[in-house]
PyMOL CGO cylinders between C-alpha atoms (Angstrom):
from pymol import cmd
from pymol.cgo import CYLINDER

trace = [
    CYLINDER, 0.07, 0.07, 0.07, 2.95, 2.40, 0.91, 0.3, 1, 1, 1, 1, 1, 1,
    CYLINDER, 2.95, 2.40, 0.91, 4.60, 1.69, -2.46, 0.3, 1, 1, 1, 1, 1, 1,
    CYLINDER, 4.60, 1.69, -2.46, 1.21, 2.44, -4.37, 0.3, 1, 1, 1, 1, 1, 1,
    CYLINDER, 1.21, 2.44, -4.37, 0.93, 5.74, -2.42, 0.3, 1, 1, 1, 1, 1, 1,
    CYLINDER, 0.93, 5.74, -2.42, 4.58, 6.72, -3.21, 0.3, 1, 1, 1, 1, 1, 1,
    CYLINDER, 4.58, 6.72, -3.21, 3.92, 6.00, -7.09, 0.3, 1, 1, 1, 1, 1, 1,
    CYLINDER, 3.92, 6.00, -7.09, 0.94, 7.98, -7.17, 0.3, 1, 1, 1, 1, 1, 1,
    CYLINDER, 0.94, 7.98, -7.17, 2.41, 10.89, -5.22, 0.3, 1, 1, 1, 1, 1, 1,
    CYLINDER, 2.41, 10.89, -5.22, 5.53, 10.76, -7.80, 0.3, 1, 1, 1, 1, 1, 1,
    CYLINDER, 5.53, 10.76, -7.80, 3.17, 10.81, -10.90, 0.3, 1, 1, 1, 1, 1, 1,
    CYLINDER, 3.17, 10.81, -10.90, 1.26, 13.68, -9.55, 0.3, 1, 1, 1, 1, 1, 1,
    CYLINDER, 1.26, 13.68, -9.55, 4.48, 15.52, -8.82, 0.3, 1, 1, 1, 1, 1, 1,
    CYLINDER, 4.48, 15.52, -8.82, 5.63, 14.73, -12.57, 0.3, 1, 1, 1, 1, 1, 1,
    CYLINDER, 5.63, 14.73, -12.57, 2.38, 16.01, -13.86, 0.3, 1, 1, 1, 1, 1, 1,
    CYLINDER, 2.38, 16.01, -13.86, 2.54, 18.96, -12.10, 0.3, 1, 1, 1, 1, 1, 1,
    CYLINDER, 2.54, 18.96, -12.10, 5.86, 19.62, -13.36, 0.3, 1, 1, 1, 1, 1, 1,
    CYLINDER, 5.86, 19.62, -13.36, 4.75, 18.94, -16.85, 0.3, 1, 1, 1, 1, 1, 1,
    CYLINDER, 4.75, 18.94, -16.85, 1.86, 21.40, -16.55, 0.3, 1, 1, 1, 1, 1, 1,
    CYLINDER, 1.86, 21.40, -16.55, 4.39, 24.09, -15.16, 0.3, 1, 1, 1, 1, 1, 1,
    CYLINDER, 4.39, 24.09, -15.16, 6.94, 23.11, -18.08, 0.3, 1, 1, 1, 1, 1, 1,
    CYLINDER, 6.94, 23.11, -18.08, 4.02, 23.76, -20.45, 0.3, 1, 1, 1, 1, 1, 1,
    CYLINDER, 4.02, 23.76, -20.45, 3.08, 27.22, -19.14, 0.3, 1, 1, 1, 1, 1, 1,
    CYLINDER, 3.08, 27.22, -19.14, 6.86, 28.13, -18.76, 0.3, 1, 1, 1, 1, 1, 1,
    CYLINDER, 6.86, 28.13, -18.76, 7.50, 27.10, -22.15, 0.3, 1, 1, 1, 1, 1, 1,
    CYLINDER, 7.50, 27.10, -22.15, 4.44, 29.33, -23.40, 0.3, 1, 1, 1, 1, 1, 1,
    CYLINDER, 4.44, 29.33, -23.40, 5.58, 32.31, -21.58, 0.3, 1, 1, 1, 1, 1, 1,
    CYLINDER, 5.58, 32.31, -21.58, 9.09, 31.83, -22.98, 0.3, 1, 1, 1, 1, 1, 1,
    CYLINDER, 9.09, 31.83, -22.98, 7.57, 31.66, -26.46, 0.3, 1, 1, 1, 1, 1, 1,
    CYLINDER, 7.57, 31.66, -26.46, 5.88, 34.75, -25.75, 0.3, 1, 1, 1, 1, 1, 1,
    CYLINDER, 5.88, 34.75, -25.75, 8.29, 36.54, -24.54, 0.3, 1, 1, 1, 1, 1, 1,
    CYLINDER, 8.29, 36.54, -24.54, 10.16, 35.79, -27.51, 0.3, 1, 1, 1, 1, 1, 1,
    CYLINDER, 10.16, 35.79, -27.51, 7.66, 37.10, -29.61, 0.3, 1, 1, 1, 1, 1, 1,
    CYLINDER, 7.66, 37.10, -29.61, 6.10, 33.94, -31.08, 0.3, 1, 1, 1, 1, 1, 1,
    CYLINDER, 6.10, 33.94, -31.08, 2.58, 34.46, -29.65, 0.3, 1, 1, 1, 1, 1, 1,
    CYLINDER, 2.58, 34.46, -29.65, 1.06, 32.11, -31.99, 0.3, 1, 1, 1, 1, 1, 1,
    CYLINDER, 1.06, 32.11, -31.99, 3.23, 29.00, -30.40, 0.3, 1, 1, 1, 1, 1, 1,
    CYLINDER, 3.23, 29.00, -30.40, 2.59, 30.49, -27.02, 0.3, 1, 1, 1, 1, 1, 1,
    CYLINDER, 2.59, 30.49, -27.02, -1.27, 30.59, -27.83, 0.3, 1, 1, 1, 1, 1, 1,
    CYLINDER, -1.27, 30.59, -27.83, -0.94, 26.57, -28.89, 0.3, 1, 1, 1, 1, 1, 1,
    CYLINDER, -0.94, 26.57, -28.89, 0.82, 25.77, -25.69, 0.3, 1, 1, 1, 1, 1, 1,
    CYLINDER, 0.82, 25.77, -25.69, -1.36, 27.51, -23.58, 0.3, 1, 1, 1, 1, 1, 1,
    CYLINDER, -1.36, 27.51, -23.58, -4.54, 26.00, -25.35, 0.3, 1, 1, 1, 1, 1, 1,
    CYLINDER, -4.54, 26.00, -25.35, -3.27, 22.53, -24.64, 0.3, 1, 1, 1, 1, 1, 1,
    CYLINDER, -3.27, 22.53, -24.64, -2.40, 23.09, -21.21, 0.3, 1, 1, 1, 1, 1, 1,
    CYLINDER, -2.40, 23.09, -21.21, -5.67, 24.66, -20.48, 0.3, 1, 1, 1, 1, 1, 1,
    CYLINDER, -5.67, 24.66, -20.48, -7.22, 21.49, -22.07, 0.3, 1, 1, 1, 1, 1, 1,
    CYLINDER, -7.22, 21.49, -22.07, -5.15, 19.69, -19.24, 0.3, 1, 1, 1, 1, 1, 1,
    CYLINDER, -5.15, 19.69, -19.24, -7.09, 21.86, -16.68, 0.3, 1, 1, 1, 1, 1, 1,
    CYLINDER, -7.09, 21.86, -16.68, -3.97, 24.09, -16.04, 0.3, 1, 1, 1, 1, 1, 1,
    CYLINDER, -3.97, 24.09, -16.04, -5.54, 27.09, -14.54, 0.3, 1, 1, 1, 1, 1, 1,
    CYLINDER, -5.54, 27.09, -14.54, -2.63, 29.49, -15.41, 0.3, 1, 1, 1, 1, 1, 1,
    CYLINDER, -2.63, 29.49, -15.41, -2.91, 28.54, -19.06, 0.3, 1, 1, 1, 1, 1, 1,
    CYLINDER, -2.91, 28.54, -19.06, -6.60, 29.17, -19.07, 0.3, 1, 1, 1, 1, 1, 1,
    CYLINDER, -6.60, 29.17, -19.07, -5.84, 32.69, -17.68, 0.3, 1, 1, 1, 1, 1, 1,
    CYLINDER, -5.84, 32.69, -17.68, -3.53, 33.36, -20.62, 0.3, 1, 1, 1, 1, 1, 1,
    CYLINDER, -3.53, 33.36, -20.62, -5.85, 31.97, -22.94, 0.3, 1, 1, 1, 1, 1, 1,
    CYLINDER, -5.85, 31.97, -22.94, -8.69, 34.23, -21.60, 0.3, 1, 1, 1, 1, 1, 1,
    CYLINDER, -8.69, 34.23, -21.60, -6.09, 37.34, -21.75, 0.3, 1, 1, 1, 1, 1, 1,
    CYLINDER, -6.09, 37.34, -21.75, -5.31, 36.32, -25.29, 0.3, 1, 1, 1, 1, 1, 1,
    CYLINDER, -5.31, 36.32, -25.29, -9.19, 36.46, -26.29, 0.3, 1, 1, 1, 1, 1, 1,
    CYLINDER, -9.19, 36.46, -26.29, -9.70, 39.47, -23.99, 0.3, 1, 1, 1, 1, 1, 1,
    CYLINDER, -9.70, 39.47, -23.99, -6.74, 41.51, -25.62, 0.3, 1, 1, 1, 1, 1, 1,
    CYLINDER, -6.74, 41.51, -25.62, -6.67, 40.06, -29.26, 0.3, 1, 1, 1, 1, 1, 1,
    CYLINDER, -6.67, 40.06, -29.26, -3.25, 38.51, -29.03, 0.3, 1, 1, 1, 1, 1, 1,
    CYLINDER, -3.25, 38.51, -29.03, -2.98, 36.31, -32.05, 0.3, 1, 1, 1, 1, 1, 1,
    CYLINDER, -2.98, 36.31, -32.05, -6.87, 35.94, -32.08, 0.3, 1, 1, 1, 1, 1, 1,
    CYLINDER, -6.87, 35.94, -32.08, -9.74, 38.35, -32.81, 0.3, 1, 1, 1, 1, 1, 1,
    CYLINDER, -9.74, 38.35, -32.81, -11.10, 40.11, -29.55, 0.3, 1, 1, 1, 1, 1, 1,
    CYLINDER, -11.10, 40.11, -29.55, -13.86, 37.83, -28.39, 0.3, 1, 1, 1, 1, 1, 1,
    CYLINDER, -13.86, 37.83, -28.39, -15.00, 38.88, -24.69, 0.3, 1, 1, 1, 1, 1, 1,
    CYLINDER, -15.00, 38.88, -24.69, -17.36, 36.03, -24.55, 0.3, 1, 1, 1, 1, 1, 1,
    CYLINDER, -17.36, 36.03, -24.55, -14.74, 33.57, -25.52, 0.3, 1, 1, 1, 1, 1, 1,
    CYLINDER, -14.74, 33.57, -25.52, -12.40, 35.25, -22.97, 0.3, 1, 1, 1, 1, 1, 1,
    CYLINDER, -12.40, 35.25, -22.97, -15.19, 34.76, -20.26, 0.3, 1, 1, 1, 1, 1, 1,
    CYLINDER, -15.19, 34.76, -20.26, -15.34, 31.15, -20.84, 0.3, 1, 1, 1, 1, 1, 1,
    CYLINDER, -15.34, 31.15, -20.84, -11.56, 30.66, -20.30, 0.3, 1, 1, 1, 1, 1, 1,
    CYLINDER, -11.56, 30.66, -20.30, -11.55, 32.99, -17.31, 0.3, 1, 1, 1, 1, 1, 1,
    CYLINDER, -11.55, 32.99, -17.31, -14.53, 31.03, -15.93, 0.3, 1, 1, 1, 1, 1, 1,
    CYLINDER, -14.53, 31.03, -15.93, -12.75, 27.59, -16.42, 0.3, 1, 1, 1, 1, 1, 1,
    CYLINDER, -12.75, 27.59, -16.42, -9.58, 29.15, -14.63, 0.3, 1, 1, 1, 1, 1, 1,
    CYLINDER, -9.58, 29.15, -14.63, -12.00, 30.35, -11.96, 0.3, 1, 1, 1, 1, 1, 1,
    CYLINDER, -12.00, 30.35, -11.96, -13.38, 26.94, -11.52, 0.3, 1, 1, 1, 1, 1, 1,
    CYLINDER, -13.38, 26.94, -11.52, -9.90, 25.74, -11.24, 0.3, 1, 1, 1, 1, 1, 1,
    CYLINDER, -9.90, 25.74, -11.24, -9.26, 27.78, -8.24, 0.3, 1, 1, 1, 1, 1, 1,
    CYLINDER, -9.26, 27.78, -8.24, -7.85, 30.74, -9.86, 0.3, 1, 1, 1, 1, 1, 1,
    CYLINDER, -7.85, 30.74, -9.86, -9.11, 33.83, -7.87, 0.3, 1, 1, 1, 1, 1, 1,
    CYLINDER, -9.11, 33.83, -7.87, -7.88, 36.68, -10.12, 0.3, 1, 1, 1, 1, 1, 1,
    CYLINDER, -7.88, 36.68, -10.12, -9.88, 35.09, -12.90, 0.3, 1, 1, 1, 1, 1, 1,
    CYLINDER, -9.88, 35.09, -12.90, -13.01, 34.94, -10.71, 0.3, 1, 1, 1, 1, 1, 1,
    CYLINDER, -13.01, 34.94, -10.71, -12.61, 38.81, -9.86, 0.3, 1, 1, 1, 1, 1, 1,
    CYLINDER, -12.61, 38.81, -9.86, -12.33, 39.55, -13.70, 0.3, 1, 1, 1, 1, 1, 1,
    CYLINDER, -12.33, 39.55, -13.70, -15.85, 37.81, -14.44, 0.3, 1, 1, 1, 1, 1, 1,
    CYLINDER, -15.85, 37.81, -14.44, -17.44, 39.35, -11.35, 0.3, 1, 1, 1, 1, 1, 1,
    CYLINDER, -17.44, 39.35, -11.35, -16.41, 42.90, -12.49, 0.3, 1, 1, 1, 1, 1, 1,
    CYLINDER, -16.41, 42.90, -12.49, -17.75, 41.84, -15.84, 0.3, 1, 1, 1, 1, 1, 1,
    CYLINDER, -17.75, 41.84, -15.84, -21.19, 40.95, -14.41, 0.3, 1, 1, 1, 1, 1, 1,
    CYLINDER, -21.19, 40.95, -14.41, -20.99, 44.13, -12.19, 0.3, 1, 1, 1, 1, 1, 1,
    CYLINDER, -20.99, 44.13, -12.19, -20.36, 46.45, -15.21, 0.3, 1, 1, 1, 1, 1, 1,
    CYLINDER, -20.36, 46.45, -15.21, -21.95, 44.76, -17.85, 0.3, 1, 1, 1, 1, 1, 1,
    CYLINDER, -21.95, 44.76, -17.85, -18.79, 44.11, -20.02, 0.3, 1, 1, 1, 1, 1, 1,
    CYLINDER, -18.79, 44.11, -20.02, -19.39, 41.44, -22.28, 0.3, 1, 1, 1, 1, 1, 1,
    CYLINDER, -19.39, 41.44, -22.28, -22.12, 39.88, -20.39, 0.3, 1, 1, 1, 1, 1, 1,
    CYLINDER, -22.12, 39.88, -20.39, -25.59, 41.67, -19.21, 0.3, 1, 1, 1, 1, 1, 1,
    CYLINDER, -25.59, 41.67, -19.21, -25.36, 43.27, -15.91, 0.3, 1, 1, 1, 1, 1, 1,
    CYLINDER, -25.36, 43.27, -15.91, -26.08, 41.07, -13.28, 0.3, 1, 1, 1, 1, 1, 1,
    CYLINDER, -26.08, 41.07, -13.28, -25.56, 41.85, -9.66, 0.3, 1, 1, 1, 1, 1, 1,
    CYLINDER, -25.56, 41.85, -9.66, -26.31, 38.37, -7.96, 0.3, 1, 1, 1, 1, 1, 1,
    CYLINDER, -26.31, 38.37, -7.96, -24.07, 36.79, -10.56, 0.3, 1, 1, 1, 1, 1, 1,
    CYLINDER, -24.07, 36.79, -10.56, -21.43, 39.44, -9.78, 0.3, 1, 1, 1, 1, 1, 1,
    CYLINDER, -21.43, 39.44, -9.78, -21.74, 38.60, -6.12, 0.3, 1, 1, 1, 1, 1, 1,
    CYLINDER, -21.74, 38.60, -6.12, -21.32, 34.82, -6.81, 0.3, 1, 1, 1, 1, 1, 1,
    CYLINDER, -21.32, 34.82, -6.81, -17.92, 35.65, -8.45, 0.3, 1, 1, 1, 1, 1, 1,
    CYLINDER, -17.92, 35.65, -8.45, -16.77, 37.98, -5.98, 0.3, 1, 1, 1, 1, 1, 1,
    CYLINDER, -16.77, 37.98, -5.98, -17.58, 35.42, -3.02, 0.3, 1, 1, 1, 1, 1, 1,
    CYLINDER, -17.58, 35.42, -3.02, -15.75, 32.91, -5.29, 0.3, 1, 1, 1, 1, 1, 1,
    CYLINDER, -15.75, 32.91, -5.29, -12.59, 35.23, -5.82, 0.3, 1, 1, 1, 1, 1, 1,
    CYLINDER, -12.59, 35.23, -5.82, -12.70, 36.27, -1.88, 0.3, 1, 1, 1, 1, 1, 1,
    CYLINDER, -12.70, 36.27, -1.88, -12.54, 32.72, -1.06, 0.3, 1, 1, 1, 1, 1, 1,
    CYLINDER, -12.54, 32.72, -1.06, -9.24, 32.30, -2.98, 0.3, 1, 1, 1, 1, 1, 1,
    CYLINDER, -9.24, 32.30, -2.98, -7.71, 34.94, -0.95, 0.3, 1, 1, 1, 1, 1, 1,
    CYLINDER, -7.71, 34.94, -0.95, -8.26, 38.06, -3.47, 0.3, 1, 1, 1, 1, 1, 1,
    CYLINDER, -8.26, 38.06, -3.47, -8.60, 40.95, -1.17, 0.3, 1, 1, 1, 1, 1, 1,
    CYLINDER, -8.60, 40.95, -1.17, -10.30, 43.31, -3.74, 0.3, 1, 1, 1, 1, 1, 1,
    CYLINDER, -10.30, 43.31, -3.74, -13.14, 40.65, -4.26, 0.3, 1, 1, 1, 1, 1, 1,
    CYLINDER, -13.14, 40.65, -4.26, -13.90, 40.47, -0.41, 0.3, 1, 1, 1, 1, 1, 1,
    CYLINDER, -13.90, 40.47, -0.41, -14.03, 44.30, -0.54, 0.3, 1, 1, 1, 1, 1, 1,
    CYLINDER, -14.03, 44.30, -0.54, -16.67, 44.33, -3.34, 0.3, 1, 1, 1, 1, 1, 1,
    CYLINDER, -16.67, 44.33, -3.34, -18.18, 41.49, -1.84, 0.3, 1, 1, 1, 1, 1, 1,
    CYLINDER, -18.18, 41.49, -1.84, -18.84, 43.34, 1.48, 0.3, 1, 1, 1, 1, 1, 1,
    CYLINDER, -18.84, 43.34, 1.48, -19.74, 46.57, -0.07, 0.3, 1, 1, 1, 1, 1, 1,
    CYLINDER, -19.74, 46.57, -0.07, -22.60, 44.51, -2.02, 0.3, 1, 1, 1, 1, 1, 1,
    CYLINDER, -22.60, 44.51, -2.02, -23.99, 43.19, 1.20, 0.3, 1, 1, 1, 1, 1, 1,
    CYLINDER, -23.99, 43.19, 1.20, -23.45, 46.89, 2.83, 0.3, 1, 1, 1, 1, 1, 1,
    CYLINDER, -23.45, 46.89, 2.83, -25.91, 48.33, 0.10, 0.3, 1, 1, 1, 1, 1, 1,
    CYLINDER, -25.91, 48.33, 0.10, -27.98, 45.34, -0.78, 0.3, 1, 1, 1, 1, 1, 1,
    CYLINDER, -27.98, 45.34, -0.78, -26.74, 45.13, -4.57, 0.3, 1, 1, 1, 1, 1, 1,
    CYLINDER, -26.74, 45.13, -4.57, -27.50, 41.62, -5.72, 0.3, 1, 1, 1, 1, 1, 1,
    CYLINDER, -27.50, 41.62, -5.72, -28.33, 40.49, -2.16, 0.3, 1, 1, 1, 1, 1, 1,
    CYLINDER, -28.33, 40.49, -2.16, -30.47, 41.43, 0.64, 0.3, 1, 1, 1, 1, 1, 1,
    CYLINDER, -30.47, 41.43, 0.64, -28.60, 44.08, 2.77, 0.3, 1, 1, 1, 1, 1, 1,
    CYLINDER, -28.60, 44.08, 2.77, -26.79, 42.54, 5.71, 0.3, 1, 1, 1, 1, 1, 1,
    CYLINDER, -26.79, 42.54, 5.71, -24.17, 44.87, 7.46, 0.3, 1, 1, 1, 1, 1, 1,
    CYLINDER, -24.17, 44.87, 7.46, -23.28, 41.90, 9.74, 0.3, 1, 1, 1, 1, 1, 1,
    CYLINDER, -23.28, 41.90, 9.74, -22.14, 39.95, 6.50, 0.3, 1, 1, 1, 1, 1, 1,
    CYLINDER, -22.14, 39.95, 6.50, -20.33, 43.04, 5.06, 0.3, 1, 1, 1, 1, 1, 1,
    CYLINDER, -20.33, 43.04, 5.06, -18.51, 43.63, 8.36, 0.3, 1, 1, 1, 1, 1, 1,
    CYLINDER, -18.51, 43.63, 8.36, -17.28, 40.15, 8.17, 0.3, 1, 1, 1, 1, 1, 1,
    CYLINDER, -17.28, 40.15, 8.17, -16.16, 40.44, 4.75, 0.3, 1, 1, 1, 1, 1, 1,
    CYLINDER, -16.16, 40.44, 4.75, -14.80, 43.96, 5.00, 0.3, 1, 1, 1, 1, 1, 1,
    CYLINDER, -14.80, 43.96, 5.00, -12.67, 42.17, 8.13, 0.3, 1, 1, 1, 1, 1, 1,
    CYLINDER, -12.67, 42.17, 8.13, -11.28, 39.54, 5.70, 0.3, 1, 1, 1, 1, 1, 1,
    CYLINDER, -11.28, 39.54, 5.70, -10.49, 42.32, 3.11, 0.3, 1, 1, 1, 1, 1, 1,
    CYLINDER, -10.49, 42.32, 3.11, -8.56, 44.11, 5.71, 0.3, 1, 1, 1, 1, 1, 1,
    CYLINDER, -8.56, 44.11, 5.71, -6.81, 40.88, 6.80, 0.3, 1, 1, 1, 1, 1, 1,
    CYLINDER, -6.81, 40.88, 6.80, -5.75, 40.41, 3.27, 0.3, 1, 1, 1, 1, 1, 1,
    CYLINDER, -5.75, 40.41, 3.27, -4.05, 43.92, 3.16, 0.3, 1, 1, 1, 1, 1, 1,
    CYLINDER, -4.05, 43.92, 3.16, -7.06, 46.42, 2.08, 0.3, 1, 1, 1, 1, 1, 1,
    CYLINDER, -7.06, 46.42, 2.08, -6.75, 49.57, 4.47, 0.3, 1, 1, 1, 1, 1, 1,
    CYLINDER, -6.75, 49.57, 4.47, -10.25, 50.41, 3.64, 0.3, 1, 1, 1, 1, 1, 1,
    CYLINDER, -10.25, 50.41, 3.64, -11.54, 47.19, 4.63, 0.3, 1, 1, 1, 1, 1, 1,
    CYLINDER, -11.54, 47.19, 4.63, -10.18, 48.09, 8.20, 0.3, 1, 1, 1, 1, 1, 1,
    CYLINDER, -10.18, 48.09, 8.20, -11.59, 51.24, 8.24, 0.3, 1, 1, 1, 1, 1, 1,
    CYLINDER, -11.59, 51.24, 8.24, -15.23, 50.06, 7.35, 0.3, 1, 1, 1, 1, 1, 1,
    CYLINDER, -15.23, 50.06, 7.35, -15.06, 47.49, 9.95, 0.3, 1, 1, 1, 1, 1, 1,
    CYLINDER, -15.06, 47.49, 9.95, -14.22, 50.24, 12.50, 0.3, 1, 1, 1, 1, 1, 1,
    CYLINDER, -14.22, 50.24, 12.50, -17.05, 52.44, 11.03, 0.3, 1, 1, 1, 1, 1, 1,
    CYLINDER, -17.05, 52.44, 11.03, -19.62, 49.39, 11.36, 0.3, 1, 1, 1, 1, 1, 1,
    CYLINDER, -19.62, 49.39, 11.36, -18.49, 48.46, 14.69, 0.3, 1, 1, 1, 1, 1, 1,
    CYLINDER, -18.49, 48.46, 14.69, -19.02, 52.19, 15.66, 0.3, 1, 1, 1, 1, 1, 1,
    CYLINDER, -19.02, 52.19, 15.66, -22.38, 51.85, 14.10, 0.3, 1, 1, 1, 1, 1, 1,
    CYLINDER, -22.38, 51.85, 14.10, -23.09, 49.04, 16.53, 0.3, 1, 1, 1, 1, 1, 1,
    CYLINDER, -23.09, 49.04, 16.53, -22.78, 46.29, 13.88, 0.3, 1, 1, 1, 1, 1, 1,
    CYLINDER, -22.78, 46.29, 13.88, -21.86, 43.09, 15.74, 0.3, 1, 1, 1, 1, 1, 1,
]
cmd.load_cgo(trace, "trace")
């Protein structure tokens, strides 16, 4: 049994190295100016569930790097990266729903993705999530929840979050 666990661990580590090598190879190709090669590498790695490669694919479609700008396609890749745990991609999607960029404005959907990003320690997302609860954007107003997420944003380094925790405390929010 111990031998089997060792083998599985080694295979897992090798697969992580392969994914990392693919992304590093794609970054090197991009930096050397071979954007098409980088795109192909990132596409393959994303199909193999590499979150960073999916983010790079999203950015390619968002910025028109080797492909025509396609915000809907970018959002698909950002969603995959988010689902794979890349919080910054969740934040991008949340902001898109909040502003109506590439998608119809949808505050409850924005809140959902702010929550996912916050759960992945993206401080800015925690701040937005708290704000939504404080003013009732896309959700029933709940200052207690807002305070909790302002506190999390504070702990992750956003000074305004600390200020709002103090302000809500002074207002009597427990």
